[in-house]
C-alpha positions as CSV (number, residue, x, y, z in Angstrom):
1,M,-18.6,2.7,-46.2
2,A,-15.9,2.4,-43.8
3,T,-15.9,0.4,-40.1
4,R,-13.9,1.1,-37.2
5,D,-12.9,-2.0,-35.4
6,R,-15.0,-1.9,-31.6
7,T,-12.8,-4.4,-30.5
8,R,-10.8,-3.6,-27.7
9,P,-7.4,-4.9,-27.0
10,T,-6.8,-7.3,-24.5
11,R,-3.9,-7.7,-22.3
12,E,-3.2,-11.3,-20.7
13,H,-2.7,-10.5,-17.1
14,S,-0.9,-12.9,-14.9
15,I,-0.5,-13.1,-11.1
16,A,3.4,-14.3,-11.9
17,D,4.1,-11.5,-14.1
18,R,3.1,-8.6,-11.4
19,R,4.9,-7.2,-8.8
20,L,4.0,-5.2,-6.1
21,S,5.0,-1.8,-6.3
22,R,6.9,0.6,-3.5
23,Y,3.1,2.4,-3.2
24,D,1.3,-1.0,-2.9
25,L,3.9,-2.0,-0.2
26,L,3.0,1.1,1.7
27,L,-0.9,0.5,1.6
28,L,-0.3,-2.5,3.0
29,V,1.8,-1.8,6.1
30,I,-0.9,0.5,7.0
31,P,-3.4,-2.0,7.9
32,A,-0.9,-4.5,8.9
33,A,0.6,-2.1,11.9
34,F,-2.9,-2.0,13.3
35,L,-3.5,-5.5,12.9
36,L,-0.6,-5.8,15.0
37,A,-1.5,-3.2,17.9
38,L,-4.8,-5.2,17.6
39,V,-3.1,-8.8,18.3
40,G,-0.4,-7.2,20.4
41,S,-3.2,-5.7,22.8
42,T,-5.0,-8.8,23.5
43,V,-1.8,-10.5,24.5
44,S,0.0,-8.0,26.3
45,S,-1.1,-6.2,29.8
46,I,0.1,-3.1,27.6
47,P,-2.9,-0.2,27.7
48,T,-4.7,-0.9,23.7
49,S,-3.6,3.0,23.4
50,A,-0.1,2.6,23.3
51,F,-0.4,0.0,20.8
52,V,-2.6,2.1,18.8
53,A,-0.1,5.2,19.2
54,G,2.5,3.2,18.0
55,A,0.5,2.1,14.9
56,S,-0.5,5.5,14.3
57,I,3.0,6.5,13.9
58,V,4.1,3.8,11.7
59,G,1.1,4.5,9.2
60,G,2.0,8.1,9.5
61,L,5.7,7.5,8.7
62,A,4.1,5.2,5.7
63,V,2.0,8.2,4.5
64,A,4.7,10.7,4.7
65,D,7.1,8.3,3.1
66,G,5.0,7.8,0.3
67,L,4.2,11.6,-0.1
68,F,6.8,13.7,0.6
69,V,10.1,11.6,0.7
70,N,9.3,9.4,-2.2
71,P,6.6,10.8,-4.3
72,P,4.7,9.4,-7.2
73,G,6.1,10.6,-10.4
74,R,5.1,10.6,-14.2
75,S,8.9,9.8,-15.3
76,R,11.7,8.4,-12.9
77,G,14.5,8.4,-15.2
78,R,15.5,5.1,-14.4
């Protein structure tokens, strides 16, 4: 009777081998923009809505870049 090896291959992951992709960085830009808007609105006399509008524009540009300018693809050819 033949049996299958049911052990899964494991890959060792080390933090030193990991690099952030472009899309990871784009996902970090969005909350960073709103965090900076929060800090800016607390230390400045400029209205909070102006900071939130700026953060929204930055976040929207990051999303547009990730979806339309440099969309993810299966093969990059590089």
